[in-house]
C-alpha atoms as one frame of an Amber mdcrd trajectory, in Angstrom:
protein
  -3.047  -5.284  -3.807  -5.506  -3.585  -1.440  -5.114  -6.455   0.971  -1.373
  -5.934   1.211  -1.802  -2.204   1.557  -4.250  -2.597   4.485  -1.961  -5.128
   6.161   1.032  -2.843   5.774  -0.952   0.126   7.182  -1.980  -1.957  10.179
   1.563  -3.049  10.862   3.139   0.446  10.876   4.833   1.114  14.177   3.766
   4.779  14.479   1.580   6.502  17.010  -1.785   7.932  15.858  -4.755   6.670
  13.963  -4.770   4.737  10.772  -6.976   5.917   7.851  -7.443   4.029   4.586
  -8.752   5.550   1.388  -9.875   2.935  -1.150 -10.794   3.395  -4.750 -12.931
   1.116  -6.946 -11.690  -2.399  -7.597 -12.521  -3.084 -11.254 -12.077  -6.158
 -13.459 -13.014  -8.665 -10.706 -15.744 -10.371 -12.610 -17.895 -12.847 -10.672
 -15.748 -12.459  -7.582 -16.435  -8.676  -7.317 -19.045  -8.708  -4.604 -17.139
 -11.141  -2.392 -13.831  -9.358  -2.901 -15.371  -5.963  -1.960 -16.915  -7.436
   1.174 -13.594  -9.124   2.052 -11.587  -5.911   1.801 -14.096  -4.164   4.142
 -13.971  -7.079   6.557 -10.236  -7.040   6.549 -10.178  -3.251   7.312 -12.379
  -3.978  10.316 -10.385  -6.934  11.552  -7.146  -4.926  11.239  -8.755  -2.210
  13.349  -8.242   0.531  10.756  -9.556   3.669  12.535 -11.432   5.198   9.574
 -12.279   3.885   6.080 -12.876   6.170   3.111 -14.297   4.496   0.023 -14.549
   6.194  -3.310 -17.804   5.445  -5.187 -17.357   5.154  -8.928 -21.117   5.551
  -9.369 -24.173   5.475  -7.092 -25.033   1.859  -6.213 -21.634   0.455  -7.014
 -19.771  -2.047  -4.903 -18.492   0.517  -2.403 -21.468  -0.201  -0.178 -20.242
  -3.803  -0.032 -16.931  -2.599   1.359 -18.856  -0.787   4.010 -20.959  -3.827
   4.726 -17.936  -6.027   5.159 -16.287  -3.507   7.478 -19.429  -3.370   9.673
 -19.597  -7.175   9.957 -15.984  -7.047  11.325 -16.915  -4.446  14.006 -16.431
  -1.068  12.426 -19.219   1.371  13.295 -20.845   3.499  10.675 -19.129   6.675
  11.918 -15.785   5.113  10.902 -16.914   4.343   7.292 -17.210   7.195   4.799
 -18.489   6.726   1.169 -17.365   9.577  -1.098 -18.113  10.540  -4.642 -14.855
  12.306  -5.384 -11.315  12.649  -4.182 -12.210  16.105  -2.911 -14.996  14.579
  -0.815 -12.475  12.113   0.702 -10.119  15.044   1.588 -13.000  16.903   3.161
 -14.216  13.904   5.152 -10.658  13.094   6.269 -10.195  16.627   7.668 -13.470
  16.204   9.588 -12.627  12.719  10.836  -9.224  13.779  11.905 -10.813  16.075
  14.475 -13.500  13.649  15.660 -12.745  10.933  18.110 -14.833   7.794  17.531
 -13.272   5.649  20.237
């Protein structure tokens, strides 16, 4: 699950920053909005350094992930919404060279 993946990332005993790239979470039904906010909140609480969220379509639940992350203390410069895998790669390269601390 995404929760387990984020927790594993946070527990890695390696130097450097921790980036998470998340795709759409489908098939969540009525729990969808809350689940998306919760994943974002968890990323913030675990102090993930940068969060990349793939939008499946404009206005999808990816903005709820960002909202959840911000409520847990992530700043907007740490959260990146992308429309394609290529955008995530491009944003990652940019973020890698920027220090948001």
